[in-house]
C-alpha positions as CSV (number, residue, x, y, z in Angstrom):
1,M,-69.8,22.2,77.2
2,R,-69.4,19.7,80.0
3,R,-68.7,16.9,77.4
4,F,-66.1,19.1,75.7
5,L,-64.3,19.8,79.0
6,A,-64.4,16.1,80.0
7,A,-62.9,15.2,76.6
8,A,-60.3,17.9,76.9
9,V,-59.3,16.8,80.4
10,M,-59.1,13.1,79.3
11,A,-57.0,14.0,76.2
12,T,-54.6,16.1,78.3
13,S,-54.3,13.3,80.9
14,A,-53.5,10.8,78.2
15,L,-50.7,13.0,76.8
16,A,-49.2,13.5,80.3
17,A,-49.6,9.9,81.4
18,P,-46.5,7.7,81.4
19,A,-46.1,5.0,78.7
20,L,-48.2,2.0,79.2
21,A,-46.5,-1.1,80.7
22,D,-46.7,-3.0,77.4
23,D,-45.1,-0.2,75.4
24,K,-41.5,-1.2,74.5
25,P,-38.7,1.0,73.3
26,A,-37.5,-0.1,69.8
27,L,-34.0,-0.4,68.5
28,V,-33.1,-0.6,64.8
29,T,-29.5,-1.8,64.2
30,I,-28.2,-1.3,60.7
31,L,-25.1,-3.4,60.0
32,T,-23.0,-2.9,56.9
33,S,-19.5,-3.4,58.2
34,E,-17.4,-6.4,57.1
35,E,-15.1,-6.0,60.2
36,P,-15.8,-9.0,62.6
37,Q,-15.3,-7.0,65.8
38,T,-17.7,-4.3,64.6
39,Q,-20.2,-7.0,63.6
40,L,-20.0,-8.6,67.0
41,M,-20.2,-5.3,68.9
42,S,-23.4,-4.5,66.9
43,M,-24.9,-7.8,68.1
44,V,-23.7,-7.3,71.7
45,L,-25.4,-3.9,72.0
46,T,-28.6,-5.3,70.2
47,M,-28.7,-8.2,72.7
48,Q,-28.3,-5.9,75.6
49,A,-31.2,-3.7,74.4
50,L,-33.3,-6.9,74.0
51,K,-32.4,-8.0,77.5
52,Q,-33.4,-4.5,78.8
53,G,-36.9,-4.8,77.3
54,A,-36.5,-3.3,73.8
55,E,-38.0,-4.6,70.7
56,T,-35.1,-5.2,68.4
57,Y,-34.8,-5.2,64.6
58,T,-31.6,-5.7,62.7
59,L,-31.1,-4.8,59.1
60,L,-28.1,-6.5,57.4
61,C,-26.7,-5.0,54.2
62,G,-23.6,-5.3,52.1
63,P,-20.9,-7.3,53.9
64,G,-23.1,-7.2,57.0
65,G,-25.6,-9.3,55.1
66,D,-23.2,-12.2,55.0
67,L,-24.1,-12.9,58.7
68,A,-27.5,-14.1,57.4
69,L,-26.0,-16.8,55.1
70,K,-26.3,-20.5,55.7
71,E,-22.7,-20.6,54.5
72,P,-21.1,-17.4,55.8
73,P,-17.5,-16.3,55.6
74,E,-15.3,-17.7,58.3
75,T,-15.2,-14.4,60.0
76,A,-18.9,-14.5,60.8
77,T,-18.5,-17.8,62.7
78,A,-15.1,-17.4,64.3
79,P,-15.2,-17.0,68.1
80,Q,-13.9,-13.8,69.5
81,Q,-12.6,-12.8,72.9
82,P,-13.6,-12.3,75.7
83,Q,-16.7,-14.6,75.5
84,G,-15.7,-16.9,72.6
85,M,-18.8,-15.7,70.7
86,S,-19.1,-15.2,67.0
87,P,-21.2,-12.5,65.3
88,Q,-23.5,-15.0,63.6
89,K,-24.0,-17.1,66.8
90,L,-25.0,-14.0,68.8
91,M,-27.3,-12.9,66.0
92,Q,-29.0,-16.3,66.2
93,M,-29.4,-16.0,69.9
94,I,-31.0,-12.6,69.4
95,M,-33.5,-14.1,67.0
96,A,-34.2,-17.0,69.4
97,Q,-35.2,-14.4,72.0
98,G,-37.5,-12.6,69.7
99,G,-35.3,-10.1,67.9
100,K,-36.1,-9.7,64.2
101,V,-33.3,-9.9,61.5
102,E,-33.6,-9.2,57.8
103,V,-31.3,-8.5,54.9
104,C,-31.7,-5.3,53.0
105,A,-33.7,-5.4,49.7
106,L,-30.5,-5.0,47.7
107,Y,-28.5,-7.7,49.3
108,L,-29.8,-10.9,47.5
109,P,-30.2,-9.4,44.0
110,N,-26.7,-8.0,44.1
111,K,-25.3,-11.3,45.5
112,G,-27.0,-13.2,42.6
113,A,-28.8,-15.4,45.1
114,G,-32.3,-16.2,46.3
115,A,-33.8,-16.5,49.8
116,E,-32.7,-20.2,50.0
117,V,-29.2,-19.0,51.0
118,L,-30.4,-17.3,54.1
119,L,-30.7,-18.8,57.6
120,D,-34.2,-19.9,58.7
121,G,-36.1,-17.0,60.1
122,I,-34.3,-14.3,58.1
123,G,-36.2,-12.6,55.3
124,T,-35.8,-9.6,53.1
125,A,-36.7,-6.1,54.4
126,K,-39.4,-4.1,52.6
127,P,-38.2,-0.5,52.2
128,P,-41.6,1.1,53.1
129,A,-41.8,-0.9,56.3
130,M,-38.2,-0.2,57.1
131,A,-38.6,3.5,56.7
132,A,-41.7,3.4,58.9
133,R,-39.8,1.5,61.6
134,M,-36.9,4.0,61.5
135,L,-39.2,7.0,61.7
136,A,-41.3,5.7,64.6
137,D,-41.3,8.1,67.6
138,D,-39.8,5.7,70.1
139,T,-37.1,4.1,67.9
140,R,-33.4,4.4,68.4
141,L,-31.0,3.8,65.6
142,L,-27.6,2.2,65.7
143,S,-25.5,2.0,62.6
144,F,-22.3,0.0,62.2
């Protein structure tokens, strides 16, 4: 009985305890928009979450996937006001600071291209892993 009570107290304490210091909130950003300002804003908010300690993951699909290309449309690399930053450049800065970026599983097959067209460090998302990431308890979703 004493062991049972000790186990119950420990379990209750663990549930009531604050998150461990190494627990990070997670942000999943899903970008499908072709509009450059929307693309840049998705990267601005993702970068801010990364700077505030979140683990970030960005899924690019449809026109949003074009940010991942070695040869993207001009709108992906054109500087925008007020900082003179482009969506692709900020995305690359996010990656350099540990943010993960992938294209959706449908992007390359429907573009008629292979992984060689993608920037280094960008792969193709796996739907089961993506769904698990989205359903995780401490994950926030942004969709643009």
